[in-house]
C-alpha positions in Angstrom: 0.0 0.0 0.0 1.5 3.4 -1.0 2.5 5.7 1.8 0.2 8.7 2.3 1.8 12.1 2.1 0.6 14.5 4.7 0.3 18.1 3.4 0.2 21.0 5.8 -3.2 22.6 6.3 -1.9 25.9 7.8 0.6 28.4 6.4 2.3 30.7 8.9 2.5 34.2 7.4 5.3 35.5 9.6 8.9 34.4 9.3 12.0 36.2 10.8 13.9 38.7 8.6 16.0 36.9 6.0 18.6 38.6 3.8 20.8 37.0 1.2 23.3 39.7 0.3 22.4 42.7 2.5 22.0 45.2 -0.4 19.3 47.7 0.0 16.6 47.9 -1.1 15.8 44.4 -0.1 13.9 42.4 -2.8 14.1 38.8 -1.7 13.3 36.5 1.2 11.0 36.9 4.2 10.5 40.3 5.8 7.9 42.4 7.6 7.4 46.1 6.9 5.5 48.4 9.2 4.4 45.7 11.6 5.4 43.8 14.7 4.5 40.3 16.1 3.3 38.6 19.2 3.9 34.9 19.9 0.8 32.9 20.6 1.8 29.9 22.8 -1.5 28.1 22.0 -0.4 27.2 18.4 3.2 28.5 18.6 2.6 30.9 15.7 2.9 34.7 15.6 0.1 37.3 15.3 1.2 40.1 13.0 0.1 43.7 14.0 0.2 47.0 12.3 2.8 49.3 13.7 1.7 52.4 15.7 0.7 55.4 13.7 1.5 59.1 14.2 -0.4 62.4 14.3 0.9 65.9 14.3 1.2 67.2 17.9 -1.3 70.1 18.2 0.7 71.8 21.0 3.9 72.0 18.8 2.4 73.2 15.6 4.8 76.1 15.6 7.7 73.6 14.9 7.5 73.4 11.2 11.0 73.4 9.8 14.7 72.5 10.4 16.4 69.2 11.1 15.3 67.3 14.2 18.3 67.4 16.5 17.0 66.3 19.9 14.0 65.7 22.1 14.0 65.2 25.8 11.7 65.2 28.8 13.6 65.8 32.0 12.3 63.4 34.8 12.5 66.4 37.2 10.5 68.8 35.1 6.7 68.5 35.3 4.2 69.4 32.5 4.0 69.4 28.8 5.3 72.9 28.5 8.8 71.7 29.5 9.4 69.2 26.8 12.8 70.2 25.4 13.4 70.0 21.6 16.1 71.1 19.2 15.1 71.9 15.6 17.9 73.1 13.4 19.4 75.9 15.5 16.2 76.6 17.6 16.2 75.3 21.2 12.7 75.1 22.6 11.2 74.6 26.0 7.6 73.5 25.2 6.6 75.5 22.2 8.7 78.5 23.1 12.1 79.2 21.5 14.5 80.0 24.4 17.8 80.3 22.5 19.7 79.7 19.3 22.4 77.0 19.3 24.7 75.5 16.8 22.8 73.1 14.5 24.1 69.5 14.4 25.6 68.2 11.2 24.2 65.0 9.6 20.8 65.2 11.4 22.2 63.8 14.6 20.8 64.7 18.0 22.2 66.5 21.0 22.3 64.2 24.0 20.7 65.5 27.3 21.1 65.0 31.0 19.4 66.6 34.0 21.5 68.1 36.7 20.0 68.5 40.2 21.5 72.0 40.7 19.6 74.9 42.1 17.9 75.9 39.9 17.6 72.6 38.1 19.5 72.6 34.8 19.8 70.4 31.7 23.0 69.9 29.8 23.0 69.5 26.0 26.1 67.8 24.6 27.1 67.7 20.9 30.5 66.8 19.6 31.4 70.4 18.8 29.2 72.4 21.1 27.8 72.1 24.6 25.1 74.1 26.4 23.5 74.5 29.8 19.7 75.2 29.9 17.7 76.6 32.8 14.2 75.5 31.8 12.4 77.6 34.5 14.2 80.8 33.5 14.3 79.8 29.9 17.9 80.8 29.5 20.7 78.9 27.7 24.5 79.3 28.0 27.2 77.8 25.9 29.7 76.0 28.1 32.2 74.6 25.6 35.0 76.9 26.8 34.6 75.6 30.4 35.1 71.9 29.6 38.9 71.4 29.6 38.9 68.8 26.8 41.4 69.4 24.0 40.2 69.3 20.4 41.3 66.2 18.6 42.2 67.9 15.3 41.0 70.1 12.5 37.3 69.7 11.7 37.1 66.8 14.1 34.9 66.7 17.2 36.0 67.8 20.7 33.7 65.5 22.7 32.1 62.2 21.8 28.3 61.9 21.9 26.8 61.1 25.3 26.6 62.6 28.8 26.0 60.9 32.1 25.1 62.1 35.6 26.2 60.0 38.6 26.2 61.0 42.3 26.1 64.7 41.6 28.9 64.7 39.0 28.2 65.2 35.2 30.6 63.3 32.9 31.5 63.8 29.3 34.3 62.1 27.3 36.6 63.4 24.6 37.9 61.7 21.5 41.1 60.8 23.3 39.1 58.7 25.8 39.5 61.2 28.7 36.4 61.3 30.9 35.9 64.8 32.4 33.8 65.4 35.5 32.0 68.6 36.5 31.9 70.1 40.0 29.1 68.7 42.1 25.7 69.6 40.7 27.3 72.3 38.6 27.3 71.8 34.9 29.1 75.1 34.3 32.3 74.4 36.2 34.8 71.8 35.3 38.1 71.3 37.1 40.9 70.2 34.8 42.1 67.7 37.4 38.7 65.9 37.5 39.6 63.5 34.7 40.3 59.9 34.2 41.4 58.2 31.0 39.7 55.1 29.5 43.2 53.9 28.4 43.4 50.2 29.0 43.7 50.1 25.2 44.9 52.7 22.7 41.7 53.0 20.6 39.8 56.2 20.2 36.8 57.3 22.3 33.4 57.1 20.6 30.5 57.5 23.0 29.6 57.8 26.7 26.6 56.4 28.6 25.4 55.2 32.0 24.0 51.8 33.1 22.7 51.4 36.7 25.5 53.1 38.8 28.2 52.6 36.2 29.7 55.0 33.6 30.2 53.2 30.3 33.0 54.4 28.1 32.7 53.2 24.5 35.8 53.2 22.4 36.5 51.9 18.9 37.2 48.3 19.7 36.6 48.0 23.5 34.2 49.2 26.1 35.4 50.1 29.7 33.3 50.4 32.8 33.8 52.8 35.7 32.2 53.3 39.1 32.2 56.0 41.7 35.0 55.0 44.0 34.8 58.3 46.0 38.3 59.2 45.2 39.3 62.5 46.8 39.0 65.8 45.0 40.2 67.4 42.9 40.8 64.2 40.9 38.1 62.1 39.4 35.9 60.1 41.8 35.8 57.4 39.1 37.8 54.2 39.0 37.7 51.3 36.6 35.6 48.3 37.5 38.1 45.4 37.8 37.9 42.7 35.1 34.9 44.4 33.4 36.3 45.4 30.0 34.1 44.4 27.1 35.9 43.3 23.9 33.4 45.1 21.8 33.7 48.8 20.9 31.1 51.2 19.3 30.8 51.6 15.6 28.1 54.2 15.5 28.0 56.6 18.6 24.3 57.7 18.0 23.3 54.0 18.1 23.7 54.0 21.9 20.3 54.0 23.6 19.0 52.9 26.9 15.6 51.5 27.8 14.6 49.9 31.2 18.3 49.8 32.2 19.2 47.8 29.1 21.8 49.5 26.9 21.9 48.9 23.1 24.5 49.9 20.5 26.0 49.0 17.2 29.4 47.5 18.0 32.6 46.6 16.3 36.2 45.6 17.1 39.4 44.8 15.3 38.1 41.5 14.0 34.3 41.7 14.0 32.1 43.7 11.6 29.1 45.7 13.0 26.8 43.9 15.3 24.0 45.0 17.7 24.7 44.4 21.4 22.3 44.5 24.3 24.0 45.1 27.7 22.2 44.0 30.9 23.9 44.3 34.3 27.2 44.7 32.4 26.7 41.4 30.6 26.8 41.9 26.8 24.7 39.8 24.4 24.8 39.9 20.6 21.2 40.4 19.4 21.7 41.0 15.6 21.1 38.0 13.3 23.1 37.1 10.3 20.5 38.9 8.2 20.9 42.1 10.1 24.6 41.9 10.1 24.7 41.6 6.3 22.8 44.9 6.2 25.0 46.5 8.8 28.1 45.7 6.6 26.8 48.5 4.3 26.4 51.2 7.0 28.5 54.4 6.5 29.3 56.5 9.6 31.1 59.8 9.4 33.6 60.2 12.2 34.5 63.6 10.8 31.2 65.0 12.0 30.9 63.1 15.3 29.4 59.8 14.1 26.6 60.9 11.7 25.1 58.2 9.5 23.1 56.0 11.9 20.7 57.4 14.6 18.8 55.2 17.0 15.6 55.6 19.0 13.6 53.6 21.6 9.9 53.2 22.2 8.1 51.3 24.9 4.4 50.9 24.1 1.5 48.4 24.2 3.6 45.7 25.8 6.5 46.0 23.4 9.9 47.6 23.6 11.4 48.7 20.3 15.0 49.7 19.5 15.1 51.4 16.0 18.1 52.2 13.8 17.8 54.8 11.0 20.5 54.0 8.5 20.9 57.1 6.4 23.0 55.9 3.5 20.8 52.8 3.0 17.5 54.7 3.5 16.5 51.9 5.9 15.1 51.7 9.4 15.6 48.4 11.2 13.6 47.8 14.3 14.3 45.2 17.0 11.5 44.0 19.2 13.3 43.4 22.5 10.8 41.1 24.1 9.8 39.1 21.0 13.4 39.1 19.9 12.4 39.8 16.3 13.6 42.2 13.6 11.3 44.3 11.3 11.6 47.1 8.8 9.6 50.3 9.3 9.0 52.9 6.6 7.2 56.1 6.0 4.0 56.0 3.7 6.1 56.1 0.5 8.7 53.5 1.5 11.5 55.7 2.8 13.1 55.0 6.1 10.8 55.5 9.1 11.6 59.2 9.8 11.7 59.1 13.7 15.0 60.2 15.1 14.1 60.6 18.8 11.2 59.8 21.2 10.0 61.0 24.6 7.5 59.7 27.1 5.0 62.4 28.1 3.1 60.3 30.7 -0.1 62.0 31.7 -2.0 63.6 28.9 -1.6 67.3 28.8 -2.6 70.3 26.7 -2.4 69.4 23.0 -1.2 65.8 23.7 -3.2 63.1 22.1 -1.0 60.2 23.1 1.6 59.5 25.9 4.5 59.0 23.4 6.0 61.7 21.4 8.4 61.4 18.4 10.7 63.9 16.7 11.0 63.4 12.9 14.1 64.0 10.9 12.4 67.2 9.5 11.9 68.5 13.1 8.1 67.9 13.3 6.8 66.7 16.6 4.3 63.8 16.4 2.1 61.8 18.9 2.5 58.0 18.6 -0.2 55.5 19.5 -1.5 52.0 18.4 -3.3 51.6 15.1 -6.7 51.6 16.7 -6.0 55.3 17.8 -3.8 56.4 14.8 -4.3 54.1 11.8 -2.1 56.3 9.6 0.7 58.8 9.7 -0.8 62.2 10.1 -3.6 61.4 7.7 -1.5 59.5 5.1 -1.9 55.7 4.8 1.2 53.5 5.2 1.3 49.9 4.0 1.9 46.8 6.1 3.8 44.5 3.8 4.3 40.8 4.7 6.7 38.8 2.5 6.6 35.1 3.3 9.4 32.6 2.8 9.4 30.4 -0.3 6.9 27.6 0.5 6.9 24.1 -0.9 4.9 22.2 1.8 7.9 20.0 2.4 7.0 18.0 -0.7 9.1 17.8 -3.9 6.1 17.8 -6.2 3.8 20.2 -7.9 1.0 21.4 -5.6 -2.4 22.7 -6.6 -3.8 25.4 -4.3 -7.6 25.4 -4.4 -8.2 27.7 -1.6 -6.3 29.9 0.9 -8.3 31.2 3.9 -6.9 33.9 6.2 -7.0 33.9 10.0 -7.3 37.6 10.7 -9.3 40.0 12.8 -12.8 40.7 11.4 -12.7 44.5 11.0 -15.2 46.6 9.0 -13.5 48.5 6.2 -10.3 46.4 6.5 -8.9 44.6 3.4 -5.9 42.6 2.2 -4.2 42.7 -1.1 -2.5 39.3 -2.0 -0.1 38.3 -4.7 2.3 35.5 -5.2 5.7 34.7 -6.9 6.7 31.2 -8.1 10.1 32.3 -9.4 12.2 33.0 -6.3 11.0 36.7 -5.8 11.9 37.7 -9.3 10.5 41.3 -9.4 9.0 40.8 -12.8 7.2 37.6 -11.8 4.7 38.7 -9.2 1.1 38.0 -10.0 -1.5 40.7 -9.9 -2.9 41.6 -6.5 -6.2 40.1 -5.5 -8.4 41.8 -2.9 -9.6 40.0 0.3 -12.4 41.6 2.4 -11.3 41.3 6.0 -14.7 42.3 7.3 -15.9 38.7 6.4 -15.9 35.9 9.0 -13.9 33.6 6.7 -12.0 35.7 4.2 -10.3 33.7 1.4 -9.1 33.5 -2.1 -9.6 30.5 -4.3 -8.3 29.1 -7.6 -4.6 30.0 -6.9 -3.2 27.6 -9.5 -0.3 25.2 -9.2 3.2 25.7 -8.0 6.3 23.9 -6.9 7.6 26.6 -4.6 5.8 29.9 -3.9 6.2 33.1 -1.9 3.3 35.4 -1.0 3.2 39.1 -0.6 0.3 40.4 1.6 -0.4 44.1 1.8 -2.7 46.0 4.2 -3.4 49.6 3.2 -6.5 50.8 5.0 -7.5 53.3 7.8 -8.2 50.4 10.2 -6.3 48.3 12.7 -4.9 45.1 11.4 -4.0 41.7 12.9 -3.4 38.5 11.0 -1.7 35.1 11.8 -1.9 32.5 9.2 -3.6 31.0 6.2 -5.5 27.7 5.9 -4.6 25.7 2.8 -6.7 23.4 0.6 -3.9 21.7 -1.3 -3.8 19.0 -3.9 -0.8 17.0 -4.9 0.4 16.7 -8.5 3.4 15.2 -10.2 7.1 15.7 -9.9 
């Protein structure tokens, strides 16, 4: 009696990001655009959701031009009127311009830190210029001349991106790897003896950050960790943490971001090309996949302008924590879902890189705020962010959710006939899905015409899908509705070899 061949009756629509050669734009293999996933333990498949949408923030309508160069909500400043933004050369507290500062080159952000001085101040650090802001008095003062760092060379930055506040002292680092400390709770006064060198190796300083009660000094091929050892003044209170050096440096200084005491950055060293690292309790873990690292091999970062070329952002919302990387020369935004441990691609409505360069958490809703999360775009506009049920588009413009499946052969080396494909998706009035397929390994000229599927129906399906040996599907959602989908049920028939 011939053995019966079991054909699968369900087709998972999500598969992790796959990349063959890393060249952008990506045209082959599985990938998800403008979505994110949630694992369902009941059937061990993923639900696919539409990414959050955006809407122009009503309170910040006056911000209408200039590069987005920083957004920050000090944890010690209450109220929507004290959200701090930098757009081009304009420094704003709330919607009010309080000063003119030097614009950043390459659409990179100033980094911020709150100093518990009296009155409370916020320091802004760029590679060439540094400022001290009094949000209450709405005054800003340049402090570059007071920080005793020595310029590295002609047209090269003085300080690396990043600033950290620990036990009353504010720390910055120069390109030579020297970590400078301010006087206690005084961002305007810097003693030239309050310095310690991150010099266990001879590589160049790249970025500075803080994790828990540690100062993290990123260099080109290594990362050093310091703690407050209460060393006597006027020297630095910092000392290196013994046996804590990390053999991974920082490739892109503006990739360094922190969320929930996890630190993320794009790393490199003398033998390893760019990777993405997550640091928890000083323990590093590589989170980039081979597909992501193929893409990162094409990233260009300009050290001449303090690390322009890749800017990261973080967002914690709706049970997800996202770490995004805007890669300027590839016109691509890669997004890592920290808890689901999955990578996605997010775009704007016309397919360019998702334009967010910084985010802030507003917390309680205030005047003009329609969502608790706020984003700054590369063009300086301030946007509210919320789930697709609240904002199903980007400021009134639809964006597509594009799902590209892997090549599917049902595990059988024979021709298959697909009589029906039924989709497991939320039943939503007004929602629809456009579906097409490719039987020739993603050849751009071989996609079928899109067929429309009405997702307001209980059992949405398409039939008479023809025969194939190996097939990939492209599903597109482009509607002013939320969207959630998991899989497709298959009615397959078996043909010949």
